[in-house]
N, CA, C and O atoms as a Tinker XYZ file with bonds, in Angstrom:
   280  protein
     1  N    -10.583000  -25.182000   38.549000    73     2
     2  CA   -10.429000  -23.884000   37.908000    64     1     3
     3  C    -11.264000  -22.867000   38.683000    63     2     4     5
     4  O    -12.388000  -23.161000   39.088000    81     3
     5  N    -10.727000  -21.700000   38.883000    73     3     6
     6  CA   -11.448000  -20.635000   39.568000    64     5     7
     7  C    -12.676000  -20.237000   38.750000    63     6     8     9
     8  O    -12.674000  -20.314000   37.521000    81     7
     9  N    -13.717000  -19.814000   39.453000    73     7    10
    10  CA   -14.984000  -19.472000   38.799000    64     9    11
    11  C    -14.806000  -18.425000   37.701000    63    10    12    13
    12  O    -15.352000  -18.578000   36.609000    81    11
    13  N    -14.055000  -17.371000   37.979000    73    11    14
    14  CA   -13.865000  -16.311000   36.984000    64    13    15
    15  C    -13.161000  -16.847000   35.733000    63    14    16    17
    16  O    -13.530000  -16.487000   34.615000    81    15
    17  N    -12.169000  -17.691000   35.912000    73    15    18
    18  CA   -11.458000  -18.275000   34.776000    64    17    19
    19  C    -12.393000  -19.156000   33.953000    63    18    20    21
    20  O    -12.355000  -19.127000   32.723000    81    19
    21  N    -13.236000  -19.941000   34.632000    73    19    22
    22  CA   -14.187000  -20.793000   33.930000    64    21    23
    23  C    -15.176000  -19.959000   33.125000    63    22    24    25
    24  O    -15.446000  -20.263000   31.963000    81    23
    25  N    -15.709000  -18.923000   33.730000    73    23    26
    26  CA   -16.649000  -18.045000   33.031000    64    25    27
    27  C    -15.988000  -17.443000   31.800000    63    26    28    29
    28  O    -16.598000  -17.392000   30.732000    81    27
    29  N    -14.745000  -16.986000   31.938000    73    27    30
    30  CA   -14.031000  -16.403000   30.796000    64    29    31
    31  C    -13.850000  -17.426000   29.677000    63    30    32    33
    32  O    -13.986000  -17.084000   28.502000    81    31
    33  N    -13.547000  -18.676000   30.028000    73    31    34
    34  CA   -13.372000  -19.723000   29.016000    64    33    35
    35  C    -14.698000  -20.054000   28.325000    63    34    36    37
    36  O    -14.718000  -20.295000   27.118000    81    35
    37  N    -15.795000  -20.069000   29.068000    73    35    38
    38  CA   -17.111000  -20.316000   28.472000    64    37    39
    39  C    -17.474000  -19.191000   27.521000    63    38    40    41
    40  O    -17.902000  -19.442000   26.394000    81    39
    41  N    -17.307000  -17.957000   27.965000    73    39    42
    42  CA   -17.628000  -16.794000   27.120000    64    41    43
    43  C    -16.764000  -16.796000   25.864000    63    42    44    45
    44  O    -17.261000  -16.501000   24.777000    81    43
    45  N    -15.500000  -17.117000   25.993000    73    43    46
    46  CA   -14.601000  -17.194000   24.832000    64    45    47
    47  C    -15.111000  -18.247000   23.836000    63    46    48    49
    48  O    -15.101000  -18.015000   22.627000    81    47
    49  N    -15.551000  -19.387000   24.341000    73    47    50
    50  CA   -15.981000  -20.495000   23.476000    64    49    51
    51  C    -17.321000  -20.244000   22.793000    63    50    52    53
    52  O    -17.642000  -20.897000   21.800000    81    51
    53  N    -18.103000  -19.305000   23.315000    73    51    54
    54  CA   -19.392000  -19.024000   22.666000    64    53    55
    55  C    -19.329000  -17.811000   21.746000    63    54    56    57
    56  O    -20.358000  -17.333000   21.269000    81    55
    57  N    -18.133000  -17.320000   21.501000    73    55    58
    58  CA   -17.974000  -16.219000   20.556000    64    57    59
    59  C    -17.807000  -14.863000   21.208000    63    58    60    61
    60  O    -18.066000  -13.832000   20.586000    81    59
    61  N    -17.376000  -14.860000   22.458000    73    59    62
    62  CA   -17.096000  -13.647000   23.231000    64    61    63
    63  C    -18.387000  -12.952000   23.680000    63    62    64    65
    64  O    -19.479000  -13.278000   23.213000    81    63
    65  N    -18.238000  -12.009000   24.576000    73    63    66
    66  CA   -19.380000  -11.330000   25.199000    64    65    67
    67  C    -20.272000  -10.628000   24.177000    63    66    68    69
    68  O    -21.489000  -10.567000   24.353000    81    67
    69  N    -19.680000  -10.107000   23.125000    73    67    70
    70  CA   -20.484000   -9.380000   22.131000    64    69    71
    71  C    -21.427000  -10.293000   21.355000    63    70    72    73
    72  O    -22.300000   -9.805000   20.638000    81    71
    73  N    -21.268000  -11.599000   21.485000    73    71    74
    74  CA   -22.167000  -12.550000   20.815000    64    73    75
    75  C    -23.384000  -12.894000   21.674000    63    74    76    77
    76  O    -24.297000  -13.569000   21.198000    81    75
    77  N    -23.414000  -12.452000   22.909000    73    75    78
    78  CA   -24.499000  -12.807000   23.830000    64    77    79
    79  C    -25.634000  -11.781000   23.748000    63    78    80    81
    80  O    -25.418000  -10.583000   23.934000    81    79
    81  N    -26.846000  -12.272000   23.467000    73    79    82
    82  CA   -28.041000  -11.436000   23.542000    64    81    83
    83  C    -28.608000  -11.465000   24.957000    63    82    84    85
    84  O    -29.004000  -10.435000   25.503000    81    83
    85  N    -28.641000  -12.662000   25.541000    73    83    86
    86  CA   -29.224000  -12.850000   26.871000    64    85    87
    87  C    -28.637000  -14.108000   27.488000    63    86    88    89
    88  O    -28.280000  -15.053000   26.784000    81    87
    89  N    -28.543000  -14.108000   28.817000    73    87    90
    90  CA   -28.087000  -15.297000   29.543000    64    89    91
    91  C    -28.898000  -15.415000   30.828000    63    90    92    93
    92  O    -29.175000  -14.422000   31.501000    81    91
    93  N    -29.268000  -16.641000   31.149000    73    91    94
    94  CA   -29.918000  -16.929000   32.425000    64    93    95
    95  C    -29.220000  -18.134000   33.032000    63    94    96    97
    96  O    -28.479000  -18.845000   32.353000    81    95
    97  N    -29.461000  -18.354000   34.310000    73    95    98
    98  CA   -28.875000  -19.527000   34.942000    64    97    99
    99  C    -29.857000  -20.140000   35.920000    63    98   100   101
   100  O    -30.762000  -19.477000   36.425000    81    99
   101  N    -29.657000  -21.410000   36.170000    73    99   102
   102  CA   -30.396000  -22.115000   37.202000    64   101   103
   103  C    -29.369000  -22.941000   37.975000    63   102   104   105
   104  O    -28.167000  -22.725000   37.818000    81   103
   105  N    -29.809000  -23.857000   38.783000    73   103   106
   106  CA   -28.878000  -24.648000   39.597000    64   105   107
   107  C    -27.975000  -25.557000   38.772000    63   106   108   109
   108  O    -26.897000  -25.926000   39.238000    81   107
   109  N    -28.379000  -25.925000   37.573000    73   107   110
   110  CA   -27.611000  -26.915000   36.815000    64   109   111
   111  C    -27.059000  -26.428000   35.480000    63   110   112   113
   112  O    -26.235000  -27.119000   34.880000    81   111
   113  N    -27.479000  -25.276000   35.000000    73   111   114
   114  CA   -26.993000  -24.870000   33.681000    64   113   115
   115  C    -27.061000  -23.360000   33.458000    63   114   116   117
   116  O    -27.799000  -22.630000   34.120000    81   115
   117  N    -26.261000  -22.941000   32.499000    73   115   118
   118  CA   -26.314000  -21.596000   31.949000    64   117   119
   119  C    -27.048000  -21.692000   30.623000    63   118   120   121
   120  O    -26.806000  -22.618000   29.849000    81   119
   121  N    -27.932000  -20.758000   30.354000    73   119   122
   122  CA   -28.684000  -20.749000   29.102000    64   121   123
   123  C    -28.380000  -19.453000   28.365000    63   122   124   125
   124  O    -28.586000  -18.361000   28.895000    81   123
   125  N    -27.892000  -19.586000   27.149000    73   123   126
   126  CA   -27.486000  -18.438000   26.339000    64   125   127
   127  C    -28.365000  -18.307000   25.103000    63   126   128   129
   128  O    -28.688000  -19.302000   24.454000    81   127
   129  N    -28.750000  -17.077000   24.781000    73   127   130
   130  CA   -29.355000  -16.750000   23.497000    64   129   131
   131  C    -28.325000  -15.875000   22.802000    63   130   132   133
   132  O    -27.952000  -14.813000   23.303000    81   131
   133  N    -27.871000  -16.333000   21.646000    73   131   134
   134  CA   -26.716000  -15.726000   20.992000    64   133   135
   135  C    -27.084000  -15.052000   19.682000    63   134   136   137
   136  O    -28.093000  -15.385000   19.061000    81   135
   137  N    -26.266000  -14.113000   19.273000    73   135   138
   138  CA   -26.453000  -13.425000   18.000000    64   137   139
   139  C    -26.081000  -14.335000   16.838000    63   138   140   141
   140  O    -26.763000  -14.345000   15.814000    81   139
   141  N    -24.999000  -15.101000   16.992000    73   139   142
   142  CA   -24.496000  -15.955000   15.917000    64   141   143
   143  C    -24.196000  -17.349000   16.468000    63   142   144   145
   144  O    -23.184000  -17.552000   17.139000    81   143
   145  N    -25.072000  -18.301000   16.183000    73   143   146
   146  CA   -24.892000  -19.674000   16.665000    64   145   147
   147  C    -23.629000  -20.310000   16.091000    63   146   148   149
   148  O    -23.034000  -21.183000   16.723000    81   147
   149  N    -23.218000  -19.881000   14.907000    73   147   150
   150  CA   -22.036000  -20.451000   14.255000    64   149   151
   151  C    -20.735000  -20.076000   14.966000    63   150   152   153
   152  O    -19.703000  -20.708000   14.741000    81   151
   153  N    -20.779000  -19.062000   15.813000    73   151   154
   154  CA   -19.574000  -18.625000   16.525000    64   153   155
   155  C    -19.224000  -19.536000   17.700000    63   154   156   157
   156  O    -18.142000  -19.417000   18.275000    81   155
   157  N    -20.124000  -20.438000   18.058000    73   155   158
   158  CA   -19.913000  -21.324000   19.204000    64   157   159
   159  C    -18.940000  -22.445000   18.842000    63   158   160   161
   160  O    -19.095000  -23.115000   17.820000    81   159
   161  N    -17.942000  -22.634000   19.694000    73   159   162
   162  CA   -17.008000  -23.746000   19.559000    64   161   163
   163  C    -17.432000  -24.810000   20.574000    63   162   164   165
   164  O    -16.937000  -24.845000   21.700000    81   163
   165  N    -18.358000  -25.675000   20.153000    73   163   166
   166  CA   -18.934000  -26.684000   21.052000    64   165   167
   167  C    -17.858000  -27.618000   21.602000    63   166   168   169
   168  O    -17.901000  -27.986000   22.776000    81   167
   169  N    -16.912000  -27.998000   20.780000    73   167   170
   170  CA   -15.831000  -28.887000   21.232000    64   169   171
   171  C    -15.005000  -28.229000   22.338000    63   170   172   173
   172  O    -14.595000  -28.897000   23.287000    81   171
   173  N    -14.763000  -26.939000   22.219000    73   171   174
   174  CA   -14.011000  -26.204000   23.233000    64   173   175
   175  C    -14.777000  -26.177000   24.563000    63   174   176   177
   176  O    -14.181000  -26.323000   25.629000    81   175
   177  N    -16.096000  -25.989000   24.492000    73   175   178
   178  CA   -16.930000  -26.022000   25.699000    64   177   179
   179  C    -16.896000  -27.405000   26.337000    63   178   180   181
   180  O    -16.713000  -27.532000   27.548000    81   179
   181  N    -17.072000  -28.434000   25.525000    73   179   182
   182  CA   -17.116000  -29.806000   26.027000    64   181   183
   183  C    -15.775000  -30.252000   26.611000    63   182   184   185
   184  O    -15.730000  -31.170000   27.431000    81   183
   185  N    -14.695000  -29.615000   26.198000    73   183   186
   186  CA   -13.373000  -29.965000   26.704000    64   185   187
   187  C    -13.118000  -29.429000   28.115000    63   186   188   189
   188  O    -12.188000  -29.874000   28.787000    81   187
   189  N    -13.927000  -28.491000   28.560000    73   187   190
   190  CA   -13.778000  -27.954000   29.915000    64   189   191
   191  C    -14.271000  -29.000000   30.911000    63   190   192   193
   192  O    -15.414000  -29.448000   30.823000    81   191
   193  N    -13.427000  -29.388000   31.849000    73   191   194
   194  CA   -13.780000  -30.473000   32.772000    64   193   195
   195  C    -14.977000  -30.132000   33.648000    63   194   196   197
   196  O    -15.693000  -31.034000   34.083000    81   195
   197  N    -15.209000  -28.862000   33.912000    73   195   198
   198  CA   -16.339000  -28.452000   34.743000    64   197   199
   199  C    -17.670000  -28.495000   33.991000    63   198   200   201
   200  O    -18.733000  -28.482000   34.611000    81   199
   201  N    -17.615000  -28.545000   32.683000    73   199   202
   202  CA   -18.822000  -28.574000   31.860000    64   201   203
   203  C    -19.206000  -30.027000   31.609000    63   202   204   205
   204  O    -18.424000  -30.801000   31.056000    81   203
   205  N    -20.420000  -30.387000   32.024000    73   203   206
   206  CA   -20.882000  -31.769000   31.882000    64   205   207
   207  C    -21.674000  -32.006000   30.607000    63   206   208   209
   208  O    -21.827000  -33.151000   30.181000    81   207
   209  N    -22.177000  -30.950000   29.994000    73   207   210
   210  CA   -22.932000  -31.122000   28.761000    64   209   211
   211  C    -23.181000  -29.800000   28.067000    63   210   212   213
   212  O    -23.255000  -28.745000   28.697000    81   211
   213  N    -23.308000  -29.883000   26.756000    73   211   214
   214  CA   -23.595000  -28.716000   25.922000    64   213   215
   215  C    -24.626000  -29.147000   24.896000    63   214   216   217
   216  O    -24.413000  -30.112000   24.162000    81   215
   217  N    -25.757000  -28.427000   24.842000    73   215   218
   218  CA   -26.754000  -28.773000   23.833000    64   217   219
   219  C    -27.561000  -27.559000   23.436000    63   218   220   221
   220  O    -27.685000  -26.581000   24.174000    81   219
   221  N    -28.103000  -27.663000   22.237000    73   219   222
   222  CA   -28.990000  -26.627000   21.717000    64   221   223
   223  C    -30.429000  -27.054000   21.949000    63   222   224   225
   224  O    -30.790000  -28.202000   21.690000    81   223
   225  N    -31.244000  -26.139000   22.433000    73   223   226
   226  CA   -32.683000  -26.330000   22.541000    64   225   227
   227  C    -33.313000  -25.178000   21.780000    63   226   228   229
   228  O    -33.539000  -24.102000   22.334000    81   227
   229  N    -33.591000  -25.411000   20.512000    73   227   230
   230  CA   -34.044000  -24.320000   19.648000    64   229   231
   231  C    -32.919000  -23.317000   19.479000    63   230   232   233
   232  O    -31.830000  -23.672000   19.028000    81   231
   233  N    -33.176000  -22.066000   19.840000    73   231   234
   234  CA   -32.162000  -21.016000   19.737000    64   233   235
   235  C    -31.385000  -20.818000   21.035000    63   234   236   237
   236  O    -30.572000  -19.900000   21.144000    81   235
   237  N    -31.634000  -21.669000   22.006000    73   235   238
   238  CA   -31.000000  -21.550000   23.316000    64   237   239
   239  C    -29.849000  -22.547000   23.448000    63   238   240   241
   240  O    -30.027000  -23.745000   23.228000    81   239
   241  N    -28.669000  -22.042000   23.807000    73   239   242
   242  CA   -27.522000  -22.895000   24.084000    64   241   243
   243  C    -27.495000  -23.172000   25.579000    63   242   244   245
   244  O    -27.461000  -22.241000   26.383000    81   243
   245  N    -27.511000  -24.447000   25.956000    73   243   246
   246  CA   -27.480000  -24.831000   27.361000    64   245   247
   247  C    -26.118000  -25.438000   27.686000    63   246   248   249
   248  O    -25.659000  -26.369000   27.024000    81   247
   249  N    -25.488000  -24.892000   28.715000    73   247   250
   250  CA   -24.201000  -25.370000   29.192000    64   249   251
   251  C    -24.449000  -25.922000   30.588000    63   250   252   253
   252  O    -24.733000  -25.165000   31.517000    81   251
   253  N    -24.342000  -27.241000   30.739000    73   251   254
   254  CA   -24.723000  -27.907000   31.982000    64   253   255
   255  C    -23.521000  -28.280000   32.833000    63   254   256   257
   256  O    -22.425000  -28.528000   32.330000    81   255
   257  N    -23.761000  -28.310000   34.136000    73   255   258
   258  CA   -22.815000  -28.884000   35.066000    64   257   259
   259  C    -21.810000  -27.930000   35.662000    63   258   260   261
   260  O    -20.971000  -28.350000   36.459000    81   259
   261  N    -21.862000  -26.692000   35.316000    73   259   262
   262  CA   -20.892000  -25.761000   35.870000    64   261   263
   263  C    -21.116000  -25.612000   37.368000    63   262   264   265
   264  O    -22.241000  -25.747000   37.848000    81   263
   265  N    -20.069000  -25.340000   38.091000    73   263   266
   266  CA   -20.089000  -25.298000   39.547000    64   265   267
   267  C    -20.350000  -23.868000   40.023000    63   266   268   269
   268  O    -19.535000  -22.976000   39.787000    81   267
   269  N    -21.484000  -23.648000   40.691000    73   267   270
   270  CA   -21.832000  -22.309000   41.183000    64   269   271
   271  C    -21.303000  -22.046000   42.580000    63   270   272   273
   272  O    -21.477000  -20.939000   43.089000    81   271
   273  N    -20.671000  -23.007000   43.217000    73   271   274
   274  CA   -20.176000  -22.785000   44.578000    64   273   275
   275  C    -18.943000  -21.897000   44.574000    63   274   276   277
   276  O    -18.244000  -21.781000   43.567000    81   275
   277  N    -18.691000  -21.279000   45.705000    73   275   278
   278  CA   -17.468000  -20.508000   45.854000    64   277   279
   279  C    -17.502000  -19.211000   45.243000    63   278   280
   280  O    -16.520000  -18.472000   45.307000    81   279
C-alpha cells in the first residue's frame, strides 16, 4: 500500500484527524495522543497488513511496524 493511503487508513481508524491532539514518530511506531480514545477502531488498525501492533500506553496510542521507507 502506498504511504499516503496507509496514513489515511490509520487516521480514519483512530477517529479522523480532528481526534488527534498530538502525534510523534520514531523508527518503529507512531504515537498518538487523542481527544477521544473510544473513537479508535483497534480491530481496523490491526487488520492493516503494514501495522504490526497496536497498544495503549496510558493515554498514548502506539501503532507499530509501519513502513517509513519510500
